[in-house]
C-alpha positions as CSV (number, residue, x, y, z in Angstrom):
1,X,-90.9,-73.5,175.4
2,X,-88.1,-71.5,176.9
3,X,-85.5,-74.3,177.1
4,X,-85.8,-75.4,173.5
5,X,-85.4,-71.6,172.4
6,X,-82.3,-71.3,174.7
7,X,-80.8,-74.7,173.3
8,X,-81.4,-73.4,169.8
9,X,-79.6,-70.2,170.6
10,X,-76.7,-72.2,172.3
11,X,-76.2,-74.4,169.2
12,X,-76.3,-71.5,166.8
13,X,-73.7,-69.6,168.9
14,X,-71.5,-72.8,169.1
15,X,-71.8,-73.3,165.3
16,X,-70.8,-69.7,164.5
17,X,-68.0,-69.8,166.9
18,X,-66.5,-73.3,166.4
19,X,-67.5,-73.7,162.7
20,X,-65.0,-71.0,161.6
21,X,-61.3,-71.5,161.0
22,X,-58.6,-69.1,161.0
23,X,-56.1,-69.5,158.2
24,X,-53.2,-67.7,156.6
25,X,-52.7,-66.9,152.8
26,X,-49.9,-69.3,151.6
27,X,-49.6,-67.8,148.2
28,X,-48.0,-64.5,147.0
29,X,-51.1,-62.8,146.1
30,X,-54.7,-64.1,146.5
31,X,-57.6,-62.6,144.6
32,X,-60.7,-62.1,146.5
33,X,-63.8,-62.5,144.4
34,X,-67.4,-61.6,144.6
35,X,-68.4,-65.2,144.3
36,X,-67.1,-68.9,144.3
37,X,-65.5,-69.3,140.8
38,X,-63.1,-67.6,138.4
39,X,-66.1,-66.1,136.5
40,X,-66.7,-63.6,139.4
41,X,-65.3,-60.3,139.7
42,X,-61.9,-59.7,141.6
43,X,-63.0,-57.2,144.3
44,X,-59.7,-57.1,146.1
45,X,-56.2,-58.9,146.6
46,X,-54.5,-59.8,149.7
47,X,-50.8,-60.7,150.5
48,X,-49.0,-63.7,151.7
49,X,-49.2,-64.2,155.5
50,X,-52.5,-62.3,155.8
51,X,-54.9,-63.8,158.4
52,X,-58.5,-64.7,157.4
53,X,-61.5,-66.4,158.9
54,X,-63.2,-69.2,156.8
55,X,-66.9,-68.8,157.2
56,X,-68.0,-71.6,154.9
57,X,-66.5,-73.9,152.1
58,X,-68.2,-74.6,148.7
59,X,-65.9,-77.3,147.2
60,X,-62.5,-75.7,146.6
61,X,-63.6,-72.2,147.3
62,X,-64.1,-70.6,150.7
63,X,-66.2,-67.5,152.0
64,X,-63.9,-65.6,154.2
65,X,-63.8,-62.6,156.6
66,X,-60.8,-60.4,156.7
67,X,-59.3,-59.3,159.9
C-alpha cells in the first residue's frame, strides 16, 4: 500500500513540476482575463517581456501564474 501511494505522489510532483512552461510576453500589452475567452473580464494587463508560467492550455488560451 505504501509503494503505490509514494509512486502517485512522485508522479503528481513530476507532472506539476515538468508540466509547466516558462514563457515571456511577446506583445506590447497582454490582457489577463478571468477565464478562457474574450467574454471574460480583463482583470489585469502585463507588458512585453514579462515572465509567466503556463499551468495549462485550453485551445489557444493558457492559464498562467505571474512571477
